Every structure is written in C-alpha cells, then in structure tokens.
C-alpha positions in Angstrom: 84.9 39.1 41.3 84.5 38.6 37.4 82.3 35.7 36.4 84.2 32.6 34.9 82.8 33.0 31.6 81.6 36.5 29.9 78.8 36.5 27.5 79.1 38.8 24.2 75.9 39.0 21.5 77.5 40.1 18.6 76.6 40.9 15.0 78.7 39.6 12.0 81.1 43.0 11.0 84.5 42.8 9.1 86.6 40.4 10.2 86.5 37.5 13.3 88.8 38.1 15.7 87.5 35.5 18.4 87.4 37.3 21.7 86.2 40.4 20.0 83.0 42.0 18.5 84.0 42.4 14.7 83.3 39.1 13.1 82.8 38.0 9.3 80.7 39.6 7.2 78.7 37.6 4.6 77.8 39.0 1.1 74.1 39.6 2.1 74.6 41.1 5.2 75.3 40.5 9.0 74.3 37.3 10.9 73.8 36.6 15.0 76.2 35.3 16.9 76.7 34.4 20.6 80.1 34.1 22.0 81.0 33.1 25.4 84.5 33.3 26.5 85.9 31.2 29.1 89.5 32.2 30.9 92.3 30.0 30.0 90.1 27.8 27.6 91.3 24.8 26.2 89.6 26.0 22.5 87.0 26.9 21.0 83.5 25.1 20.4 81.2 26.2 17.4 77.7 25.7 17.9 75.8 25.0 14.6 71.9 24.7 15.0 69.7 22.9 12.9 66.7 23.6 10.6 66.7 21.4 7.7 69.2 23.8 5.9 67.0 26.4 4.7 65.6 28.1 8.1 67.9 30.5 9.8 67.4 33.8 11.8 65.5 32.2 14.4 65.7 32.6 18.5 64.1 29.0 18.6 66.8 27.5 16.2 69.7 29.2 18.0 68.7 28.0 21.7 69.0 24.4 20.3 72.7 24.0 20.8 72.7 26.2 24.0 72.9 23.4 26.8 75.3 21.2 24.7 78.0 24.8 24.3 76.9 25.0 28.1 78.7 21.7 29.3 81.8 22.4 26.9 81.8 25.5 28.7 82.1 23.6 31.9 84.7 21.9 30.9 86.9 25.1 30.2 86.1 25.6 26.7 84.9 28.9 25.0 81.6 29.1 22.7 80.6 30.3 19.6 76.8 29.9 18.8 76.4 30.7 15.4 73.6 31.3 12.4 73.9 31.0 9.0 73.0 31.8 5.7 70.1 29.7 4.1 71.0 26.5 1.7 74.6 25.7 0.4 76.1 29.3 1.4 76.1 27.9 5.3 79.1 25.6 4.8 81.1 28.7 4.1 79.6 30.4 6.7 81.2 27.1 8.9 84.3 27.4 7.4 85.0 31.0 7.8 83.9 30.5 11.4 86.4 27.6 12.1 89.4 29.9 10.4 88.5 32.5 12.3 88.8 30.9 15.4 91.8 28.9 14.6 93.7 32.4 14.5 93.9 32.3 18.1 92.3 29.0 19.6 95.1 26.0 19.5 92.0 23.8 18.9 88.7 24.0 17.5 85.9 21.8 17.3 82.1 22.0 16.1 78.8 20.9 17.8 75.7 20.5 15.5 72.4 19.6 15.6 70.4 18.2 12.9 71.2 19.8 9.5 73.5 21.6 11.5 75.2 18.3 12.5 75.5 17.6 9.1 77.2 20.6 8.1 79.7 19.9 10.8 80.7 16.7 9.7 81.0 17.7 6.5 83.2 21.2 7.2 85.2 18.5 8.9 86.3 17.3 5.8 87.1 20.3 4.3 89.2 22.4 7.0 91.0 21.2 10.2 89.1 20.9 13.2 89.9 19.0 16.3 86.6 17.0 16.9 83.1 16.6 16.4 80.0 16.4 17.9 76.2 15.6 16.1 73.1 14.6 17.4 70.4 13.8 15.3 72.3 14.6 12.2 71.9 13.2 8.3 75.0 11.5 7.2 74.2 9.9 4.0 72.1 12.0 2.1 70.7 9.6 -1.0 69.8 7.3 1.6 67.3 9.1 3.2 63.8 8.2 3.0 61.5 9.9 0.7 59.7 12.6 3.2 60.6 16.5 4.0 64.2 16.0 5.0 65.0 14.1 1.8 63.0 16.7 -0.1 65.1 19.5 2.0 68.1 17.8 1.1 67.1 18.0 -2.5 66.7 21.4 -2.4 69.6 22.5 -1.0 72.0 20.3 -2.8 70.4 19.3 -5.7 70.9 16.1 -7.3 74.7 15.8 -5.7 73.7 14.6 -2.5 76.7 11.9 -2.6 79.0 14.4 -3.0 77.4 16.1 0.2 77.4 12.8 2.2 79.7 13.1 5.5 79.3 9.1 5.4 80.6 8.9 2.2 83.6 10.5 2.5 86.6 10.0 5.3 87.6 11.3 7.9 90.2 11.1 11.1 88.9 13.6 13.2 87.7 12.3 16.2 83.8 12.5 16.5 80.9 11.8 18.6 77.5 10.9 16.4 74.5 10.6 18.8 71.0 9.4 17.5 67.9 8.6 18.9 66.9 5.2 18.3 63.1 6.6 17.4 64.2 9.4 15.6 61.4 9.9 13.1 63.0 13.0 11.2 66.1 11.7 10.4 66.3 7.9 10.7 68.8 6.2 13.3 70.5 4.4 10.3 72.1 7.7 9.5 74.4 8.0 12.6 76.7 5.5 10.5 79.7 6.8 9.7 81.6 3.8 8.1 84.8 5.9 6.6 85.5 7.4 10.0 87.7 5.6 12.0 87.5 7.6 15.0 83.8 8.0 14.9 81.9 6.8 18.5 78.3 6.3 17.8 75.9 6.6 20.3 72.2 5.5 20.6 69.7 7.1 22.6 66.4 5.6 23.7 63.2 7.8 24.4 62.4 9.1 27.6 61.8 12.9 29.2 64.8 14.7 28.5 64.9 17.6 25.7 67.1 16.2 22.7 67.1 16.4 19.2 63.8 15.0 17.3 62.5 13.9 20.2 63.0 13.1 23.9 65.8 10.7 25.3 66.0 8.8 28.7 67.8 9.9 31.9 70.4 6.9 31.2 70.8 8.1 27.6 71.4 11.9 28.9 74.1 10.4 31.4 75.6 8.1 28.6 75.7 11.2 26.4 77.6 13.3 28.7 80.1 10.7 29.5 80.8 10.5 25.9 81.5 14.1 26.1 84.0 13.8 28.6 85.6 10.7 26.8 85.7 13.1 23.7 87.6 15.9 25.4 89.8 13.2 26.6 90.7 12.2 23.8 91.4 15.4 22.9 93.7 15.9 25.4 95.7 12.5 24.9 96.4 13.9 21.2 98.0 17.1 22.6 100.1 15.1 24.9 101.3 12.7 22.1 102.0 15.9 19.8 104.1 17.9 22.7 105.7 14.2 23.8 106.8 14.1 20.0 108.5 17.7 20.1 110.9 16.6 23.1 
C-alpha cells in the first residue's frame, strides 16, 4: 500500500506545477525545494526558513520548518519547504511559490520562522493567501533595537524599513504569530500586529523543546499545537461560510 504522503525532493526548473517536479526557475539559477503531497489534501502550506534574510542554501536552515510542516501534513495538508535567493529577491520567490501552488490548490497558507516569518507576513499583504503562521518573526523593522537583526534588516531593505514592515500594513488574513518571551534575537514586542484584526498572538515560555531563537516549555508547545488546530478550524469555517453563500 502506498504511504499517505509522497516525498519529492525537487530542484527549481521551468514552471511550478504543484505535485510535479517542474518548478519555477529564478534569474540566478535553480533553488532546492522539498514537496510532500498528501492525498486529497485540504490545501498547501509553504514553509519559509529563517536566516536573517541573507542566509540561504543551507540544509540546517531548510530543516527549521520541517517539524511544523509535518504537523500540517498530519492534519491533511500538502507542504512545500522552499529555499529562496538572499535579500529582497526572496520576496519574489515566495510570491512565485504562492502563485504556483494556487494554480491547483484551493487553499494556500504560509509558515515562516524568524526572517522567513517576516517575509511570509509581508507576502500576505501582497498576494492572496488563506492563512499565515509564524514563529519568532520581526514585524516592525524600524522598532528593532540596534544589533545583528537590525543590521541585517538595514542591509536587506536599506532605509525603507517601514515600507517592509507587516505591522504597519493592514491584512484580514487569519494569522497565528507565536513568539518566545525570552527571545534575544527578535524581541517579543515584535509579535504585535495592530492592523491585523484576525491575528492571534501566542507568547511562549522558556523550556527544553526546540523552537525558534530558543527552547520552549511543554505547556507552550501544547498551546502552539492547539493554536494551529484553531487556525485550521477557522479556515474550515470560512470555507463552509463561502459554500453557504453560494447556495
């Protein structure tokens, strides 16, 4: 009997057709991508790794989103774990992945960690996505304190930090923003999205379980999994409401 999900490790080629090995080529060459297809999937979740906007091409970085994407697959979603070009070009690569998945999937969500979470939120203000989940994401770049993260943001986005700040934009996308209280890479205060009325903010306590920018407690891990379930339930309600409106 075939397994419930099939792993395809693919390389970016010509045009992305979700569920195949043909994927979008970037102007500077191919990028690695991992696709897992679940039978009768409810949608597609695209994973965006962290790396201070500038670090790419690393197996260690690509490993970051895998546990969360595995939970989405267990809930019946296909997943695509993408790499991207360093710098602002990454935004175009993420948008391309969303558009490609949208061709065959009725729902497309983004999952991002750290800088990848920032870009997932930003892309959600640029193209249609059905939900966003982030962990440890910077949201308000001008408010970042002096240090490595602020420096990386300035190298990537120059003096236009406000323009590239999801917290200063408006979105009605269902969103889950999780952030460790003890995060010393991206301050916990960066988890605020005041103009996102459907964003849930989840604060994580320190503990032994691996997470973004530090370990979290068992209670926080359970809370995050419950919040993920709630986010997926909100999508189901939205789909049911749309179907009712067509009757």
